[in-house]
N, C-alpha and C positions, 0 to 999 in steps of 0.2 A: 606645585604647578605654578607657572608664571602666566599671568594674563596681561596681554597688551591692549591698550586702548587703540581703537582704529580711528585714524584721522582721514578726513576727506578734504583735499586741498581746495578745489573750486567746484567740486561736483556735489550733488545732493543725493544721499542714499534713500532707500525705502525705509521709512521709520516704523511702519507697521501695516497690518492688513486685518481684515475681518470679513464677515459675511457681506459680499457685494461691494467692498470698497478697499482702497489702499490709502496710506498716508505717506506723503512725500514732502519733506521740508515743513512738516506741521500742517500741511494742507490736505484735506480729504478729497480723494478722487473716486467718484462712484463709477463702477463698471470697469471695463478693460483698461489696462495701463500700458503705455508705451513710453519708455524712458531712454534717452540718449544723453550721456554726460550728466545725468541727474535732472535733465529738463523734461518735463512731461510734454508729449506730443499728442496731437489728435489721432485717435485710433478707434475704430468701431469693432474691433475683434478680428478673428481669423479670416473673415470674408474680405477684410480690407488689406489685401496683400500688397497693394501699391505703396502704402505707408511703410511697410516692412522692407520692400525692395529699395525704397529711397534711402535706406541706411547704408547701402553699398558704398564703400569708399570712406565712410565715416567711422565704421567700427569693424573689428575683426571677427567678433563673436556675438551672436544674438542668442540670448537665453529666452526660451519660450516656456512660460508657465501655463500649464493646461488646466488650472483650477485646483481643486482639492485632491484630485487623483491624476496620475500620469496617464497620458494617452498619446497615440501617435499622431503626427502631423499628416495631413493628406499628402500622398506621394508627389502630386503635381506642385503643391506649395513648397515642399522641401526642395524639390528640384529647381524651381524658379529662384529660390533664395540662394541656393548653392551656386547656380549658374551666375547669379549677380555678384558672387564673390564673398558671401557671408558664411561663416562657420555657424552651424545651427546646433544648439544643445537643447533638447526637450526634456522637461521634468515637471513635477507638480509645482504650483505657484510658490508655496513657502520655500522650497529648496531653490527655486530660481531666484527669488528675492535675496536669499542669503548669499548665494554664489555671486550674483551680480554685485552686491555690496562689497564683498571681499575683493573681487577683482577691480572694482571701481576704486577702492582705497589704495590699490597698488598702482593706480594710474593707467590701467589697461584700457584699451579702446573697446568697450563693451556696450551693449544695449539690452534692454529687457522689454519683452512683450508678455504680459501676464493677464490671464483671465482670473476674475475673482473667485475666491473659495466659496 
């Protein structure tokens, strides 16, 4: 098996996560995490839909991590994000972080909104 090291040109990936926190670029972020291009943005969680809608035009896909378990987004939130032009992929937070990191390393226009595990 061949293992390739992932490189991130000018973006910062999610380094890790644990109960109630994420680590990005070596910095611990408590609570919900919103990343665009590896830069943490202010986000209060799913009730803060304006911060998510503001990503329209900056990214093509928004990965939404729902915590330790997968859950559905509220239909009205999903509709607003899709109308704004965002592709939305919902999964648990660990999978969302991994998927975000991989596509970020490929230079894709992605964002991550994740609730802590």
